[in-house]
N, C-alpha and C positions, 0 to 999 in steps of 0.2 A: 485533441483530446491531450490533456494534460496527467501524467500518473505521479503519484509523490508516495514513496515508502519512506517511514520513518522507523526507526530501530531503536530501543532504550532498554535500561536496566540492566542485567547480567552484573557481574561483580563491580565492572567498573560506573554503571549509572549515565555512561555517556550514550546521547541522543545522535545520532546520526540521519540526514536527510539524503534521498536520493530522488530526485526529480528526471523526468523526461517528457518531454513533447512531441507527440506524434508529428507534428511540423516540421521538427527537423530532419524526420527520416524518410527517406525515399518510399515513392507511394505504394510500392508492392510490401513493402517491409512495415509501413503505419498498418496497412490495411490488415497484415498477417496478428500484427500485435492487437486490434481492434477486437480481430476475433479469439485472439487468446484472454484479453479480458473477459469476452462474454461467455467464454467458457469454464472460467474461473468460477464464475456464478457471484461474483460479490452480491450482486443486486437480489438475489435469491436467499441469503444467509438468513436463518433465524436472529433473531434477540438471543442474545445482547452483543452478538458481532456486528452486525448492521447498523447502520445509521445516517441520516441525510446530514450532510455538515450543516452547521448552524450559519446563519449570515453572518455574525460577528466575526469570524474567521477561525484563524489556526488555535489550534488548544492543544496540551500535552494528551500523548497515547495514554487511555486508559485499559487495565487490563479487564477481558471477559472473565467474570468469577475468580476463581483462588488460583493461585500460580504457586510455583514453587518457588523457594527463595531467590534463586540464582538465574531463573529463567529469563530470555528475553521475550522483551514486546516488541508488538510489529503494528503499525497500522498502516493501511494502504488506502489510499484517496484517489478518486477518479475523477477529473470535471471533463464535461464536454462529451460524456458517451449519451447521458440524458438531460430533461429538462433541469434537474438540480444535482448538484455535486452528490456523492454519496463516500462514506468512509468505512473501513471495516477494521477491528482489532482482534490482535490474536494473541497468544501466549505460545510458547515454542510446544506446549503439549496440545494446543487447540488448533495450531496452523495446518489448514487442509493441503494435502499434495498439491492439488491443481492451483492453489494458491500460492504454493512455495515455488512451485516452476513459473508464473507469472512474475514472482519477484526475482527469480534468476535469469530469466529473459531481459527484464528491465535491467538489473547489473551487468548485463554482456552487453551491452549497446554503448558504444563508443560516445554517442551522442548525448549520453546522461550527464549530469552534475551531482557532486556529491559535496555534502558540506556537514560540519558538526557544529549542532545548535549549542548555546552557550546558555 
């Protein structure tokens, strides 16, 4: 399973990308992370948060509904959990605690890769 977290917006407008592939993790850690993804309930979120990724590839994160001028935008994508990849988008105001927790777990793994998108 591959997890991607994109963050953008705020004052700077910089978009960062964090990726984590469970293939790089020890088996027990990978299994725990799969469980956390399922508990986060990304696949169960109502529109406008949940969407199946289009086949044409990556795209800029879009905010679900209105947001505050300097709020951060988040997009979390999951590949390899089900038959099709999925993506969910949030603002600071709409980010559920269980998804925030999942992002913190991803950020805490030394196996992750971080980049800035230009």
